[in-house]
Phi, psi and omega in degrees: 000143178289145173299135180305326179294343188281321174299309175306316176302313185294315175305313177294322176306313183292319185301311178302319178292321182295318178301316176299315172305311191294327182285329176288323175292314183297317180299322174296326179291315173309316178281322185249030187292338170278354183260155184295119181233144174223159181297315178305323177285329188287318186289318184298312183301328183268001177059046179222163170277158176311309182300316179296311181303310182297313185297314185279331176297314178296321175296323181280316191242003174080003171209163178289168178292324175298318182290323179295316173296322182293323176298316178300316182293327173292310172314308188291321176305306182297323170301311178299322180292315178302302188269343183089153183265128186288337180245077183298149172297151180289153170118000000 
């Protein structure tokens, strides 16, 4: 049987691995916020289930991946409204 500290070490290693994957998901959302993104695709890319990604993302960042994506999109829209679009639409 394993020593109890091995189980804790394994759990810590898994948590650190999850955090690294969550950081990559967050970075991808920040980069690709204008692209069609969904939790299932983000989860597949991170080798996690959608449920696990959502749960752990919320635990790490305080909101779901979808809410984080919507926040990024709203922030970008507000910036465009405030500063104006340098490439206005014709017409």
